[in-house]
MIKEMAR-36031 format. One record per atom (N, C-alpha, C, O, CB): residue in three letters; y, z, x. Coordinates in steps of 0.2 Angstrom, whole numbers, plus 5000, padded with zeros to 4 digits. Each point is the difference from the previous one (the first is absolute). Glycine has a CB too. Layout:
N
ALAYZX...
# end
This chain:
312
GLY561954415439GLY499950024993GLY499250075000GLY499750035004GLY500849804990ASP499650165003ASP499450065000ASP499549984993ASP500149974995ASP500850165011ILE498749894999ILE499249994996ILE499650085000ILE499950045003ILE499949825001THR500050124990THR499450084999THR499750014994THR500250024995THR500550065012GLN498649904996GLN499350044995GLN499650035002GLN499750005005GLN500349924990GLY499950144999GLY499850084997GLY499049964998GLY499849944998GLY501950144993SER498149975010SER499550004995SER500049934993SER500349994995SER499850145011ARG499349864997ARG499949944990ARG499250015002ARG499649975003ARG501649894993GLY498750225001GLY499450004994GLY499450035006GLY499949985006GLY500549904984LEU499250195007LEU499649995003LEU499449975003LEU499750045004LEU501050014991ALA499149885004ALA499549955000ALA500249975007ALA499649985004ALA500150014983SER501350015013SER500149955006SER500250075005SER500349995006SER500149874987ASP499550205005ASP500350045006ASP499150035004ASP499950035005ASP501750044985ALA497849895005ALA499450035002ALA499849935007ALA499950025006ALA499650054979PHE500449855010PHE500149975005PHE500350005007PHE499650005005PHE500249974985ALA501350035011ALA500050065003ALA499550015008ALA499849975005ALA500550074982ALA499850025010ALA499550065000ALA499750005006ALA500250015006ALA499549984984VAL499649965005VAL499449985003VAL500049975006VAL499650025005VAL500249974985THR500849945010THR500049945003THR500250025007THR499749995006THR500649934984LEU500450125009LEU500350015008LEU499650075003LEU500050005007LEU501449964989GLY498250085001GLY499550015002GLY499349995005GLY499850035004GLY500949984987LEU499249935007LEU499849955005LEU499949995005LEU499750025004LEU500649954992ILE500649975003ILE500649995004ILE500050015007ILE500049965005ILE500450074986ALA499850075007ALA500050045004ALA499950035004ALA500350035004ALA499849954991GLY498750015001GLY499650055003GLY499549985001GLY499550024999GLY500950044998TRP499949855006TRP499649945001TRP499450025007TRP499449985001TRP501949944993TYR499150105008TYR499550015009TYR499650064996TYR499549994996TYR501550005018TYR499450064986TYR499550064995TYR499349954999TYR499550005004TYR501650074987ILE498849905004ILE499449984996ILE499749935006ILE499450004998ILE501150034987LEU499649945018LEU500049965003LEU499650055005LEU499450004998LEU501649924997VAL499150115010VAL499450105003VAL499849984996VAL500049944999VAL500450175007GLY499449934988GLY499550025000GLY499749974995GLY499650044996GLY500750035009LEU499949844995LEU499749954998LEU499549975008LEU499449974999LEU501850014989PHE499150025017PHE499650025006PHE499250035004PHE499549995004PHE501650014993PHE499350074996PHE499450065004PHE499549984993PHE499549975003PHE501350175004VAL499249874991VAL499849974994VAL499249935000VAL499450024999VAL502050034999LEU499049875005LEU499749965000LEU499649985008LEU499749955002LEU501050034987ALA499550085017ALA500050015003ALA499250045000ALA499649995004ALA501849994996TYR498550064996TYR499350074999TYR499849954997TYR499450005001TYR500850144997ALA500049794997ALA499549984996ALA499649935002ALA499549984997ALA501250094996ILE499649905014ILE499849955005ILE499450055005ILE499449995001ILE502049945000LEU498950135001LEU499850035006LEU499550044998LEU499550015004LEU501449985003VAL499150034985VAL499250085001VAL499449904993VAL499449984999VAL501750294999SER499649714998SER499549974992SER499949895003SER499949954998SER501150184985GLY499249935024GLY499849925001GLY500649924993GLY499849945000GLY498550155003SER502249934995SER500249984990SER500249935005SER500450015005SER500550114984ALA498849815011ALA500349945002ALA500749974997ALA500549975001ALA498450015002THR500850064989THR500750004995THR500850045006THR500449955000THR498650094986ALA501149985017ALA500350075003ALA500149975004ALA500650005002ALA499050094996ALA500049875007ALA500449985006ALA499949954997ALA500249975006ALA499750095004VAL500049874985VAL500749964997VAL500850024998VAL500449965001VAL498550014996VAL501150095001VAL500650034999VAL500550015004VAL500649984999VAL498950044996LEU500150035012LEU500549985004LEU500049975004LEU500550025004LEU499750044994GLY499449895004GLY500149885001GLY500750004997GLY500549995004GLY498149944993VAL501450094996VAL500549944996VAL500850085004VAL500549985002VAL498549934980LEU500850145018LEU501050034998LEU500049985010LEU500549985002LEU499750184984VAL499349845018VAL500049995009VAL500449915001VAL500449975004VAL498150124998ALA501149904992ALA500249915001ALA500949984997ALA500449965001ALA498050024995ASP501650074999ASP500850034994ASP500549995007ASP500449965002ASP499150174986ALA500149945015ALA500850025006ALA500249985007ALA500450025004ALA499550074991LEU499649875005LEU500049945006LEU500449934999LEU500249975005LEU498550084997MET501249934993MET500549944994MET500550005002MET500450044999MET499349984993PRO500649915013PRO500650004998PRO500850024998PRO500149994994PRO499049985005TYR501250055003TYR500550034993TYR500549944998TYR500550015003TYR499550145002LYS500049794992LYS500549965001LYS500750054997LYS499950044996LYS499349835003PRO501250115004PRO500850024997PRO500249964992PRO500249955000PRO500250065014PRO499650034980PRO500050014994PRO500849944998PRO500349985006PRO499050164995PRO500949834993PRO500450014998PRO500750025001PRO499950065002PRO499249944995LEU501549985004LEU500350075000LEU500050044991LEU499949974994LEU501149985020ALA499250114986ALA500250034995ALA500550014995ALA500649985001ALA498750055005PRO500649994991PRO499750014992PRO499749934998PRO500049945001PRO500950144996ASN498849974998ASN499549914999ASN499850044994ASN500150065001ASN499249865012ALA500550064981ALA499750004994ALA499850054999ALA500450034995ALA499249895006PHE499850125004PHE499550074999PHE500550095003PHE499750055000PHE498949835004GLY502050094997GLY500850025000GLY500350024994GLY500250054998GLY499949875010ARG499750024991ARG500550014992ARG499450034994ARG500050004994ARG501049885009SER498650145001SER499449994993SER500250094995SER500550035001SER498249865009TRP501050124987TRP499850084996TRP499850055007TRP500350055002TRP499049894985VAL500250035015VAL499750025006VAL500550085004VAL499850065000VAL499849805001PHE500850125001PHE500550015006PHE500650044995PHE500350055002PHE499549825009GLU500350104983GLU500350034994GLU499950074997GLU500550044999GLU499349874999SER499350115001SER499750065001SER500050035007SER499450015003SER500049964987TRP500850045011TRP499950025009TRP500450014998TRP499950044995TRP499749915015ARG501150034991ARG500650055002ARG500150024995ARG500550045000ARG499949925008ALA499450034985ALA500350044994ALA499250045001ALA499749974996ALA501349944994TYR498850135013TYR499550075002TYR500350045003TYR500250054998TYR498949915005PHE501250015002PHE500750055001PHE500850044999PHE500350065000PHE499049885004GLY500749974992GLY500850034997GLY500649965007GLY500250035006GLY499350144985TRP500549785007TRP500349945007TRP500649994996TRP500149994994TRP498949935013GLU501650105000GLU500649994998GLU500149955007GLU499850015006GLU500650114986THR500149785005THR500150005005THR501149995003THR500249974995THR498150005003VAL502050035004VAL500650025004VAL500349945003VAL499950005006VAL499750124996GLN500649854996GLN500249925007GLN501150025000GLN500349994995GLN498349844998GLU501650205012GLU500749985004GLU500149924999GLU500549984998GLU499450135012ALA499949864990ALA500349945003ALA499549935000ALA499549985004ALA501250105004ALA499649894986ALA499449935000ALA500149995006ALA500550015004ALA499449934983LEU499250015014LEU500149925003LEU500049975001LEU499649964999LEU500350055001VAL500949955006VAL499849954999VAL499749935000VAL500150005006VAL500450074993PRO499249865000PRO499849964999PRO500149975004PRO500649995001PRO499350014990GLY499949995012GLY499849965007GLY499850045006GLY499649985005GLY501149944991GLU499750145004GLU499950045007GLU499450024998GLU499749974995GLU501350085009ARG498750005003ARG499550045000ARG500050045002ARG500450025004ARG499349944996TYR499750104998TYR500150065004TYR499250035002TYR499549984999TYR501950044995LEU498950035008LEU499350055003LEU500150074996LEU500550035000LEU499549935013LEU499550054983LEU500150064997LEU499950065004LEU499449994999LEU500549964992ALA500150135014ALA499850045004ALA499950034992ALA500450004995ALA500249995019GLU498750044987GLU500150064993GLU499750065004GLU499950005006GLU499649924982PHE500550125010PHE499950084998PHE499650044997PHE499949964995PHE500950025007PRO498950064995PRO499750015007PRO499549964999PRO499949954996PRO500450175006HIS499249915003HIS499349965002HIS499650074991HIS499750004995HIS500349955027ALA500150094982ALA499650054995ALA499450025005ALA500049985006ALA500349974980LEU498950095009LEU499249974999LEU500249945001LEU500149965005LEU499350124987TYR500649915001TYR499949934997TYR500749954995TYR500250024995TYR498550045004PRO501549905005PRO500649964999PRO500149984993PRO500149944998PRO499850025013VAL499850114985VAL500149964992VAL500649964999VAL500049954997VAL499350144996GLY501249955009GLY500549974997GLY499849905001GLY499849974995GLY501150165008GLN499449855005GLN499849975002GLN499749934995GLN500249954998GLN499750165011LEU499249934992LEU499749954995LEU500349964990LEU499849954997LEU499250125013LEU501449984990LEU499949994992LEU500849985001LEU500149954996LEU498950154997SER501249905009SER500949985002SER499749924999SER500549964999SER500250165014TYR498849834988TYR499749955000TYR500350004995TYR500050054996TYR499049935011GLY501249974992GLY500449924994GLY500650044996GLY500349974995GLY498549965000VAL501550145010VAL500450004998VAL500749945002VAL500449974996VAL498950145003ILE500749905007ILE500949965000ILE499649964996ILE499550044998ILE501449965015ASP499049964985ASP499649934991ASP500650054997ASP500649974999ASP497449994997HIS501950105003HIS500749994995HIS500450005002HIS500449964997HIS499350074997LEU500650005011LEU500649975006LEU500149975002LEU500650005002LEU499550055000SER499749914999SER500249915002SER499449964999SER499450025003SER501650005006ARG499049934989ARG499549964999ARG500249905006ARG499749955000ARG500050154984THR500849925020THR499949995004THR500050015007THR500249985005THR500149994987HIS499450085007HIS499850035008HIS498950034999HIS499750024995HIS502350055007LYS497849925002LYS499250015001LYS499950055007LYS500250005006LYS499649864990VAL499950205000VAL499950055006VAL499550015001VAL499650024995VAL501250025004SER498949975008SER499349975002SER500050095005SER500350035004SER499749764998GLY499650244994GLY500050075007GLY499250015003GLY499549974998GLY501550124994VAL499049955012VAL499750015005VAL499650065001VAL500250064998VAL500649865006VAL498750054999VAL499250075003VAL499749995004VAL499949945002VAL499850104991ALA500150005008ALA499750035009ALA499449944999ALA499650004996ALA500550185006THR499949785004THR499249974999THR499450004998THR499749974996THR500850025010VAL499450084998VAL499450024994VAL499849994995VAL499549984998VAL500750075006LEU500449984993LEU499949994989LEU499949945000LEU499649994995LEU501250094999LEU499349835011LEU499849944997LEU499550005001LEU499849954999LEU501050005002HIS498750105001HIS499249985004HIS499650044996HIS499449995000HIS500849995013THR500250064982THR499450074996THR499849964995THR500449974996THR500350165003PRO498349855000PRO499950004995PRO500349984994PRO500550025002PRO499050045003VAL500549924990VAL500349994995VAL500950024997VAL500449974996VAL498250055004LEU501350035005LEU501050014999LEU500349965002LEU500649994997LEU499550115005ARG499649835003ARG500649965004ARG500049964991ARG500650004998ARG499249985021HIS499749994977HIS500349974994HIS500550004998HIS500449954999HIS498850074999PHE501050075002PHE500350024996PHE501049985001PHE500449984997PHE498250115001TYR501249925010TYR500549995003TYR500349915001TYR500649984999TYR498850145005TYR499949854998TYR500249955000TYR500349964993TYR500349955001TYR499050075008ALA500550004984ALA500350004994ALA500750034999ALA500449964997ALA498550025000THR501250065006THR500850045000THR500849965007THR500650015001THR498250144996GLY500649795007GLY500549965004GLY500150045003GLY500449995004GLY500249944990THR499050125007THR500150075007THR499949965008THR499450005001THR499750114989ARG501249875017ARG499849995005ARG499750065006ARG499850065000ARG501049854995ALA499450045011ALA499650075005ALA501050035003ALA500649985000ALA497749955008ALA501450144994ALA500850035003ALA500149975009ALA500050025005ALA500050124985ASP500149825006ASP500249985009ASP500549965002ASP500049954996ASP498950055005ALA501750005005ALA500549955001ALA499749954996ALA500149994994ALA500350045017LYS499149924993LYS500149934998LYS499749984991LYS500049954997LYS500050035018SER499950084982SER499750024991SER500649984997SER500049984994SER499250135007ILE501449925003ILE500550024997ILE500549935000ILE500549994996ILE499350145008GLN500149854999GLN500449975004GLN499849944999GLN500349955004GLN500050145004ARG499249904988ARG499349924997ARG500750004993ARG500349964997ARG497650075007ILE501950064993ILE500250014991ILE500849945000ILE500149954998ILE499350224998LEU501149895010LEU500549964999LEU500349925002LEU500549974997LEU499550145004LYS499549865004LYS500049925001LYS500049964992LYS500349954999LYS499050055014GLU500350034983GLU499750004998GLU500450004993GLU499949974995GLU499450065014GLY501250004994GLY500750014993GLY500050064997GLY500450024995GLY499749865000GLY499250165008GLY499850054993GLY500750055003GLY500449985004GLY497850034992ASN501650054999ASN500150065004ASN499450065002ASN499550014997ASN501649964997ALA499250065012ALA499350075005ALA500450054993ALA500449994996ALA499550005025ALA499550064979ALA500050094995ALA499850015007ALA499749955002ALA499750074983VAL500650045020VAL499950025005VAL500150074998VAL500550024997VAL499749885011VAL499250134995VAL499950094999VAL500050025007VAL499550025003VAL499749984986VAL501650015013VAL500250015005VAL499650075005VAL499749995005VAL501549944988GLY498750105005GLY499950075000GLY499449995003GLY499950035006GLY500750014984GLY498849935007GLY499549985002GLY499350115001GLY500050054998GLY501149785010ILE498450134995ILE499750065001ILE500150074999ILE499750054998ILE500049875007ALA500950075001ALA500450065005ALA500350044993ALA500250065001ALA500449875012GLU499450044981GLU500350064994GLU499550014994GLU500150004994GLU501349975009MET497950035000MET499450024994MET500050055004MET499650044998MET499549874995PHE501150125014PHE499850045004PHE500750064998PHE499950064999PHE499349865011MET501450054989MET500350044998MET500050074992MET499850004994MET500649875014ASP499950214998ASP499950044993ASP500549994995ASP500549995003ASP499050085002THR500549934989THR500549994995THR500150054996THR500450004994THR499449895007SER499950165002SER500250074994SER500650014997SER500250014995SER499150045010ASP501049965002ASP500750034999ASP500849955001ASP500550035000ASP498750075004ALA500449794998ALA500549995001ALA499949904998ALA499549985003ALA500950155006GLU499949834987GLU499649965002GLU500449945005GLU500649995001GLU498750044988ARG500049965016ARG500249975009ARG499549944998ARG499649994996ARG500550135015ILE500549864994ILE499649905002ILE500250015007ILE500350055003ILE500049854987TYR499350035011TYR500149995010TYR500349944999TYR499949954997TYR498950105011LEU501849974996LEU500649935001LEU500350015003LEU500349965001LEU499950004992LYS500050095012LYS500549995006LYS499749945004LYS500449955002LYS500050194999ARG499349865001ARG499449965005ARG499749944996ARG499549975002ARG500150145006ARG500649884988ARG499349924997ARG500849935002ARG500449994996ARG498350084986ALA501249925023ALA500549975000ALA499649935002ALA500349945000ALA500850165002GLY498349914999GLY499849914996GLY500049954995GLY499949945001GLY499750095003PHE500650014991PHE500249974993PHE500549985002PHE500049945000PHE499650124991VAL501149965012VAL500449985000VAL500249955003VAL500449954998VAL499650134999LYS499849925009LYS500249965002LYS499649914996LYS500249945001LYS500250195012LEU499049874984LEU499749944999LEU500449974992LEU500149944998LEU498650125008ALA501550004991ALA500649974995ALA500749955005ALA500249944998ALA499750214993ILE500149905015ILE500849985002ILE499849904999ILE500249964997ILE500350195014ARG498849864995ARG499649915002ARG500249984995ARG500449955000ARG498350055005GLU501350044988GLU499549964996GLU500849964995GLU500149944997GLU498350175001GLY502149955004GLY500549984995GLY500050024991GLY500449984995GLY499749935015ALA499250154989ALA499950054997ALA500550054997ALA499950065002ALA499249905004HIS501650044990HIS499950064998HIS499650044999HIS499549994996HIS501149975003ILE499550115004ILE499750074997ILE500150064995ILE500450044999ILE499549945011VAL499750004987VAL500150064993VAL499750064997VAL499550004996VAL500849905001PRO500150165006PRO499750085001PRO499650004991PRO500449984995PRO500750095016VAL498349944989VAL499550034995VAL499750065001VAL499650015004VAL500149904993PHE500550124999PHE499550094999PHE499750014993PHE500249984995PHE500750105012PHE498849934994PHE499150014995PHE500250104997PHE499650045003PHE499249865010PHE501650134982PHE499950055002PHE499450014996PHE499849964996PHE501450075008GLY498650034998GLY499550014995GLY499149995003GLY499450024998GLY501849924993ASN499050025015ASN499349975003ASN499450045004ASN499449995001ASN501549925000THR499550155001THR499750065004THR499750044995THR499750055002THR501149965008LYS499249994985LYS500150024993LYS499250014999LYS499750054999LYS501549884997THR498449985005THR499649984995THR499250025002THR499449994999THR501549924998MET499650135009MET498950025005MET500250075003MET500550044999MET498949805008ALA500150164998ALA500250095003ALA499149955006ALA499549964999ALA501350204985LYS499449925021LYS499649975004LYS499750075003LYS500250054999LYS500449825002LEU498850095003LEU499950055007LEU500250015004LEU499649965004LEU499950044996ASN500950035003ASN500150005009ASN499650005005ASN499650045001ASN501050004996SER499549915008SER499450005004SER500549955006SER500249945000SER498450074989PRO501450045017PRO500349995006PRO499649925003PRO500349955002PRO499950215000ILE499049854997ILE499649965003ILE500049944997ILE499949955002ILE499650135001LEU500649944988LEU500049944996LEU500949945004LEU500149945001LEU499050164984ARG501349945016ARG500649975001ARG499949965009ARG500149945001ARG500750164989ALA498949955015ALA499649965006ALA499849934999ALA500249955003ALA499450144999ILE499849934993ILE499749925001ILE500349934996ILE499949955002ILE499150125000SER501549964992SER500349964997SER500449965002SER500149944998SER499650124997ARG500749985013ARG500549965003ARG499549945003ARG500049944999ARG501150165005ARG498549945000ARG499549955005ARG499749924996ARG500149945000ARG499250205006VAL500549894991VAL499649914996VAL500649984993VAL500049954997VAL498150095003LYS502750014997LYS500549964999LYS499549984993LYS499749944998LYS500950025017MET499450084983MET499550004994MET499950104996MET499650045003MET499749835004SER501250144986SER500150044998SER499450024999SER499649964996SER501550025002ILE498650125005ILE499150044998ILE500650044998ILE500450035003ILE498249965005VAL501350004985VAL499950094997VAL499850014995VAL499849964996VAL501050075008ILE499250034995ILE499750034993ILE500350014995ILE500350055000ILE499350005006PHE500649924988PHE500450014996PHE499849994996PHE499649964999PHE501150035005TYR499750074989TYR499749994994TYR500650004995TYR500650015001TYR498250035004GLY500949964988GLY500450004996GLY499950054994GLY499950065001GLY500149845004ARG500050064988ARG499850064992ARG499449995002ARG499649965003ARG501250024985TRP499050105010TRP499350035002TRP499549985004TRP499549974998TRP500850044993GLY499949995015GLY500050015006GLY499649895002GLY499749985005GLY500250224994THR500249774996THR499949955001THR500749955005THR500650025001THR498450014987PRO500649885013PRO500849985001PRO500249974997PRO500249955002PRO499950065006ILE500050024981ILE500449994996ILE500949995002ILE499950055003ILE498950014990PRO501549935008PRO501150025000PRO500050064996PRO499949994994PRO500849885006PHE499550205002PHE500550024995PHE500549954999PHE500249955003PHE499750165000ARG500249954989ARG500349934995ARG500750055003ARG500050064998ARG499149884987HIS501550055019HIS500349995004HIS500649954995HIS499949944999HIS499050095011PRO501849984988PRO500749935000PRO499949965008PRO499850035005PRO501550044985ILE498949885008ILE500349945006ILE500449995000ILE500149974994ILE499349985005LYS501150045004LYS501049985000LYS499949935005LYS499650035004LYS501350134996MET499149795002MET500149975005MET501049974998MET500449994995MET497949975007VAL501750055007VAL500749984997VAL500349955009VAL500150035005VAL500250124985LEU499849805009LEU500249935001LEU500750025006LEU500249954999LEU499249994987GLY501050095017GLY500450005001GLY500549935003GLY499949945001GLY499450184999SER501449915000SER500149915000SER499849985011SER499950035005SER501749954981PRO498349965012PRO500049955006PRO500450015007PRO500649995001PRO499349954989ILE499650085016ILE500350035007ILE500049935005ILE499649975004ILE499850184996ARG501449824996ARG500049935002ARG499849965008ARG500250045004ARG500649994986VAL499149915014VAL499650035006VAL500149935002VAL499849964996VAL499350145003THR501349885008THR500149915001THR499549995007THR499950045005THR501749954990GLN498249955002GLN499549975001GLN500249995009GLN500549985003GLN499149964981ALA499650085019ALA500150025008ALA499349955003ALA499550014996ALA501150155002ALA499349815004ALA499449985007ALA499850095000ALA499750054997ALA500949795013GLU499850164995GLU499850055005GLU500550065000GLU500550015004GLU498949895004PRO500450144983PRO500450065004PRO500650045003PRO500350024994PRO499149935007SER500850085002SER500050055006SER499850074999SER499650014996SER501349935008ALA499250084998ALA499750084999ALA500350044997ALA499850044996ALA499849965012GLU501349994994GLU500550014993GLU500050014996GLU500150064997GLU500249905005GLU499649994995GLU500049964995GLU499450014996GLU500050014994GLU500649915013VAL498750094997VAL499550024993VAL500350094997VAL499950044995VAL498849865012GLU501550115000GLU500150105001GLU500750034992GLU500050054996GLU499849965024GLU500749914981GLU500350024995GLU500050004994GLU500450024996GLU499949965010THR498949984993THR499849964992THR499750055000THR500350044996THR499649835001LEU499550175006LEU499850055000LEU500150074996LEU499650044997LEU500449905010ALA500750064996ALA500350055000ALA500549974991ALA500050034995ALA500050015024ARG500149944981ARG500349964994ARG499750024993ARG500250024994ARG499949875014VAL499150104996VAL499450024994VAL500050094998VAL500250024995VAL498949885012VAL500750124998VAL499850074999VAL500749994996VAL499949984995VAL499250105016ASP501549924989ASP500650014999ASP499950024990ASP500050044996ASP500749865018ALA499050014986ALA500149994994ALA499350054996ALA500150014994ALA500749865009MET498850144999MET499450044998MET500050094999MET499650044997MET499949845009ALA501050134996ALA500450075000ALA500350014993ALA499850024995ALA500549985018LYS500449954990LYS500449994991LYS499649964992LYS500150014994LYS501049975015LEU498650004994LEU499449984994LEU499450044998LEU499650004996LEU500649895008TYR499950145000TYR499350084994TYR500550044999TYR499950064999TYR498749965007GLU502049964996GLU500350085000GLU500349994992GLU499950034995GLU500650015020LYS499949904987LYS500149974990LYS499749984995LYS500350004994LYS500349975010HIS498950024997HIS499149984994HIS499850085002HIS499450014998HIS500049825005ARG500650184998ARG499450085002ARG500050014991ARG500550004997ARG499950095019PRO498949924979PRO499850034994PRO500150065004PRO500050025006PRO499249914986ALA501050105001ALA499950055000ALA499650064999ALA500250064998ALA500449885001TRP498950035003TRP499250024998TRP499750005012TRP499550015003TRP500249884976GLU501050085022GLU499849995008GLU500350045003GLU500549985002GLU499449914998THR500050195001THR500450075005THR500149945005THR500449965001THR499150184997ARG499849875007ARG500150005006ARG500749955002ARG500049944998ARG498750115004PRO501649975003PRO500549955006PRO499349955004PRO499450015002PRO501950115002LEU499349824997LEU499449955005LEU500450035008LEU500550025003LEU499249844987VAL499350125013VAL500250015006VAL499849925007VAL499549975001VAL500450184994ILE500649845007ILE499949935003ILE499550035009ILE500150035005ILE501349894987GLU498250055006GLU499849985008GLU500049975006GLU499650025004GLU500150004990
# end
């Protein structure tokens, strides 16, 4: 089925621009706030600033309890509809999800900021009432002051094997941005690039849990933000396993550029569950995923997307 959402008016678009800018640019805000608070404490001796800083630190150190499986009422709310309408959103599903089966959604590309993946929260609810899909993000994001509560509200969990296994064992389905940080630093000016050929971990996990792999592509994801290229930031990001990059959107702010986003869910790649899959089985399944992504891209590429797909 197809789901299409376009602009809902000036007020809705303004709300979407401001709120998406706050979420995407929260780290900029935190850094600025830290310097302001540090100055107020060290120079002015402000007790209020010390309390605010203490609250932020305490928030970051609080354990992150895995939230209920998504989606929930928040994902079905007008907030996400407004966000999708801001860009102009289209959803295409090649094959229905079978009730009772579990799936691992292999999503591409990560882009500078995975806007499409964020906005897709709740979309699965339109496609299948019998499946719950929880997304996963880097653990550091789940300990980011204030922002962590947004992720909790969206049912987001940590992007590690144990967390993904727990989602599947609870009867849910996991949405994994397979390329991760590596895709943030790829040059997409002349081609859409995804990092997949050496990402065998998610395939092994899917086979172990008996979760069929659904290839998912977000056309337009890499057009919503621009970045300043820096090899130093790239090296630091990989070492700390967190994306450190200076990106910007409209008017030099973190507000994303308005560009259509098309989410395509390909036909599931079926797997046979095995507690300890062989290297050959993992390699063969990964090759099927690579082939499926290439075909999906060519079949569903919108007229406005002229770049070829390069799978690395």
